[in-house]
N, C-alpha and C positions, 0 to 999 in steps of 0.2 A: 649347562642347565641342570638344576637339581629337581628331581622328580620323586614323588612318593606314590606308591601303588598299594592300594588295599586289595585284599583278595588275591595276593601275589601267588599263592600256591594253587589257584584254580586253573581250569582248562585255558581260559583266556589270559589270566594273570601271568602264568609261567611264560607264555609266548611273548607277552608285552614286555615283561622284565628283561627277557633275553634280547628283544629288539632294541630296547632303550640302551642297554649296556653296549650293544654292537654299534649304536650310533654315537657312543662316547658320552652319554648322559650320566650324571651321578644319580645313583638309585638308592632309595630307602624303601625296602620291601616290608610290607606288613601283612600278617595273616592271623587268623584266629588261633591256630595251633602253634605258630612259631616254628613250623617245619622248615627244613633247608630246601632251597631250590635245586633243580637238577644239576646246575653247574657248581654247586657247593656254596652259593651265596646264602648267608643266613637271613632269616626274616624275623621281625620283631613281633612277638605275640601280643595282639590287642583284640579283645572281644568287644566289638562295638555294640553288641546287644546289651552289655552290662556296664560298659565304661566308655569314657570319652578318649579321644586320641590325645596322648601326652603332648603338651605344648612344645616340648623339646624336639619332638619328631617333626613338627611343622615349621620350626624356625629355619629360615633360609631356603625354604622350598619354593620353587617357581611354579610348578604344576602338580596338582593332585589328581591322580586317576583313581576314581572311586569305583571299584569293581566288586567289592564285597557285598554279599547279600544272600538271602535265602532264595534259591532258584526253584525250578519246577519239581517240587516234591510236596507230599502231603504234610502240611504244617498248620498250626493254629492260625487263624486270622490275626490274632493279637501278635503273634511272632512275626508275621509278614510286616505288619504295621510298625512294630518296634524297630526292626532291623532295616527293612527296605525303605521305609518312609522316614520315621523320626530320627533314626541314627544318621541317615544321609543328610538331612537338613542341619542337624547339630554339627556334623563334621564340616559341612560347608561354612557354618558360622565360625567355627573354631579356626578354619583355614583362613577365612577373611580377616579375622582378628590378628592372625599371625603374619599377615602381609603377603599371603600367597596370591599370585597374579592370575592363575588360571585354575578353574575347578572343572574337571571333566567327569560327568556322571554317565555310567553305562546303564541305560534304562533298557527297554525292550519294546518291540512292536506290540507286545501284549498290553501295553499301556494305552493302546489305541482302541481297545475293545475288539469285538468279533466283527469280521467283514460281513457286509450285507449283500455284496455283489461279487462279480468276477473280474471287475476292472482293477488295475493297480491303484493303490491308495497313496495319497500324498500325506504330508505331515499333519494337515488340518482335517483330514477325513477320519474323524474320531467319533466313537460312540462310547458311552460309559462301560468300562470293563465289568464283567460279571464274576470273575474269579478273583480270589484274594491276592494272588501274585500280581496280576495286571493292575488291580486297584491300588496296591501299595506303591507300585512304580509310578502310576498316574498321579497319586497324591504327592509323591516326592518331586516329580516334575513341576507340578502346580506351585508348590511352596518354594521351590528353588527360583522359579521365574518371578514369583511375587516378591521374595525377600531380597533378591540381588539384581533387580532390574536397573537400579541406579547405583549399584555397588562398583567400587574400583576393581573388584575381582571379577574377571570374565567367567561366565558359566556356560559351558557347552554340554548339551544333552545328546547322546547318541543312542538311537533305538535300533539295535541290530535285529535283523531277521534271524532265522535259524542258522547257527554257526556250525560249519562242518570242518573237520580235520581228523587226523589219524587217531586222536584220543578223545573224540567226541563222546558225550554221554547221552542219557535220555533216550528218545525214540530212535535216533540214528544207531545207537549202540544196540538197542533191541532188534532193529531190523537186520543189522549186521550179524547178530547172533542167530537170528532166524534163518538167514541164508546158509550159515554153516550147518544148521540142523535140517536143511532140506526144504525150506519154505518155497512154495511155487511162485512163479512170476506173477505179480499182481496185474489186474486189469489197467488199461491206460485211461486214467480218469483223474480229474482234479489237477492241482498244481500249487506249489508254494514258492515263495522267494527265499533265497539263502545267500550266505556270504562265506567265503573261505576265511579260515582263522587268520592266515597271514595278511589277507586284504583288510580285515578289521583292525589288526595290529598296525598296519601301515596307515590307515585312516586316523587312528588315535595318535600316532606319532606326528602325522601331518598337522593335526590340530595343535599339538604342543609346539610345533615349529612355527606356528602363526599366532603369537601371543595377542591376546585381546579378542580372539575369535569367540563370538557368541552365537547361539542359535540352537534349534532342536532339529536334528536330522535323522532320517532313516538310513540305515546302512544295509545295502543288499547289492548284488551284482547285476541286477536288471534282467536276469534270466528266470525261466519258469521250470520248476522241477516237480514232476509228478513222482508218486511213489515208485512207479515202474522205472522211471529214469534213474532214480537214486538206487534202486535195486540192481539195475544193470551196471551202474558205476561201481557199486560195492562188490559185485561178482567179479568184474574185471580186475579190481584191485586185489582180490583174493586169488587171482589166477584161474578163475572158473570160466567156463563158456556161458553162452546165453542160457538162462533158465527156461524151463518149460511152463507155459501157462495152462496147466491141466485143470486148475481149479476154476470153475465157472463163476461169474459175477454173483449169481444168486447165493452160491455157497459162501463166498466172502461175506455177503450181507448177513447170512444166517450166523456164521461164526462170530461176526462183530456183535450181533444182537445177543448171543449167548454170553459173550464176554461182558457186555454191559449189564446183564442181569446178575452176573457173579461179582463184578467189580464196578458198581455204579459210580459215576463221576459227573462233572459238569459238562464234559464233552464226550460224545460217543466215540467208540473206537473207529467206526466207519468215517466219521468226520476227521479224526486225527490222521487217517490214512489217505482219504480221498477228497477232502474238501479243497476248495480253491481259496487261497489266502495270499494275494499278491500285493506288492508294494513298489513304489517308484523311488528311484535314487536321483531323480532329476534335480532336486533342491541342493543336495550336497555337491553334486557334479557341477552345478552352476556357481557354487560359492568357493570351492577349493579346487586346486589343480591336481586331480587324482592321477595324472600321468607321472607325478613324482613318487607314487607308491611303487616300490620295487617288489 
């Protein structure tokens, strides 16, 4: 099977490329920079924000894994829309025209909007996203479903929850850094869904191994992770003992409020740390044999 991966040098892209090669698939790796993968595999430099995928790269490809995009960072709304939305749909159109059989789009649970309750949400439990990142992913999903509903190219949309692994970035990296700087043990409050990097890679490979698979699925491991639980896991990984919860809840609240005054954003720091955002993986478990993921 011939596979093309965009965003090949990213956190998920590197692991997916390694997994595809290990499975014996032929790989065409694409990145914005054209950097080399850890195993020495070269990538082709294509900036999807300003140019389309060359047709020569899509010729003979069976499955396109579209991972490239602007992630959780402060960017202009226009940039999110151009890269995460418009470039995604254009790539899918080009892939279909080239005869690609399967287009796998890595979206995000952020496309489902903010949770209004504490119960795990299914794929249809959506509200309009309020942030530019989530909105761009939601628009891409909407247009992919609309444009390729009757297409010979199967389109699969995967919405991963927070992905964890040894080289994770974002809030997990910040928490890990805080632990090394002496951050006290957080209060036991809230909880989020997560998925291990290798489990997500296994799911993506499983989709590719089932040509013609279509649908929109949440990817998570079905467990609930509070910030305290993640804190404890990171401490154990660092060879540290159990942290001390010497900082009372009210002081965490106060510190989060001060942070929000200094660095205002759409989501408060308290909610980032202690909100409940849970998702269900029952749909994908019912559709695919996840026992095949190693």
